[in-house]
ROVEXFI-898443 format. One record per residue (C-alpha): residue in three letters; x, y, z. Coordinates in steps of 0.05 Angstrom, whole numbers, padded with zeros to 5 digits, always signed. Layout:
residues N
AlaXYZ/...
***
This chain:
residues 120
Met+04067+04025+04079/Thr+04075+03956+04052/Ala+04028+03904+04055/Glu+04077+03857+04105/Asn+04083+03917+04159/Leu+04002+03930+04157/Val+03985+03877+04210/Glu+04041+03883+04247/Arg+04031+03962+04257/Tyr+03953+03959+04267/Leu+03968+03905+04319/Ala+04018+03948+04355/Ala+03969+04007+04362/Trp+03914+03955+04395/Asn+03973+03932+04438/Glu+03992+04007+04460/Thr+03965+04017+04535/Gly+04005+04088+04542/Ala+03947+04139+04518/Asp+04001+04181+04492/Ala+04040+04132+04449/Arg+03970+04099+04426/Ala+03951+04167+04403/Lys+04009+04178+04365/Leu+04002+04102+04333/Val+03937+04125+04306/Ala+03947+04185+04281/Glu+04004+04155+04236/Leu+03962+04093+04219/Trp+03896+04122+04207/Thr+03868+04180+04168/Glu+03841+04236+04210/Glu+03773+04218+04179/Ala+03779+04142+04180/Thr+03722+04098+04205/Tyr+03727+04035+04248/Thr+03660+03991+04250/Asp+03656+03921+04288/Pro+03592+03892+04319/Leu+03611+03933+04388/Ala+03631+04003+04355/Asp+03618+04047+04298/Val+03668+04106+04303/Ala+03702+04157+04263/Gly+03769+04205+04278/His+03831+04190+04312/Ala+03803+04206+04386/Gly+03739+04151+04371/Ile+03789+04097+04346/Ala+03841+04108+04408/Ala+03782+04105+04451/Val+03751+04037+04427/Ile+03821+04008+04433/Glu+03829+04026+04496/Gly+03760+03998+04519/Ala+03779+03933+04485/Gln+03840+03937+04531/Gly+03792+03949+04595/Met+03750+03891+04576/Phe+03806+03846+04567/Pro+03864+03872+04610/Gly+03935+03837+04602/Phe+03914+03804+04533/Val+03949+03819+04468/Phe+03929+03820+04401/Thr+03971+03776+04353/Pro+03972+03755+04276/Gly+03921+03699+04256/Glu+03930+03653+04196/Met+03902+03693+04135/Tyr+03930+03751+04107/Glu+03898+03777+04034/Ala+03904+03841+03999/His+03896+03875+03930/His+03889+03948+03905/Arg+03882+03985+03972/Ile+03846+03931+04013/Ala+03864+03887+04060/Arg+03837+03820+04102/Phe+03869+03788+04155/Thr+03855+03749+04219/Trp+03875+03769+04282/His+03871+03735+04355/Leu+03869+03766+04426/Gly+03886+03722+04487/Pro+03942+03719+04542/Ala+04010+03712+04514/Gly+04030+03654+04489/Glu+03962+03619+04500/Glu+03904+03604+04459/Pro+03867+03659+04442/Val+03804+03684+04474/Val+03778+03723+04420/Val+03784+03704+04343/Gly+03781+03769+04292/Phe+03772+03793+04220/Asp+03780+03854+04195/Val+03779+03888+04123/Val+03820+03952+04116/Glu+03813+04002+04066/Leu+03876+04047+04053/Ala+03867+04124+04031/Glu+03915+04147+03976/Asp+03969+04163+04022/Gly+03978+04088+04048/Arg+03940+04102+04122/Ile+03881+04071+04137/Ala+03815+04099+04117/Arg+03765+04044+04131/Val+03766+03982+04181/Leu+03703+03938+04181/Gly+03709+03889+04237/Phe+03682+03820+04247/Leu+03689+03778+04315/Asp+03688+03703+04295/Lys+03699+03678+04361/Val+03683+03709+04424/Pro+03673+03691+04505/Thr+03615+03664+04529/Ala+03580+03685+04591/
***
């Protein structure tokens, strides 16, 4: 996987609403033992990651994840920003993820941060 398409493939998994297609994307992109941690979740494995994605989609139905302005990578580590909101509109949520890649190029670990969240 090239650095250029890491964010594209990552966000495609987060945008996939079909359970079977999402599971396939997660399996292709993450290692079997991969972990995902953010302020709202701390999971491991493909099923856990797919469930977190499904949960986010349930909280924000119809919203789409898009790349943010920042991307930087070195060695097998990348960090990037992402946006979540209605297509073509101002994002409702803005996040910052740090991704560690395994030897095979798949994601081994994600550490996520939420920089902008909606208020009640």
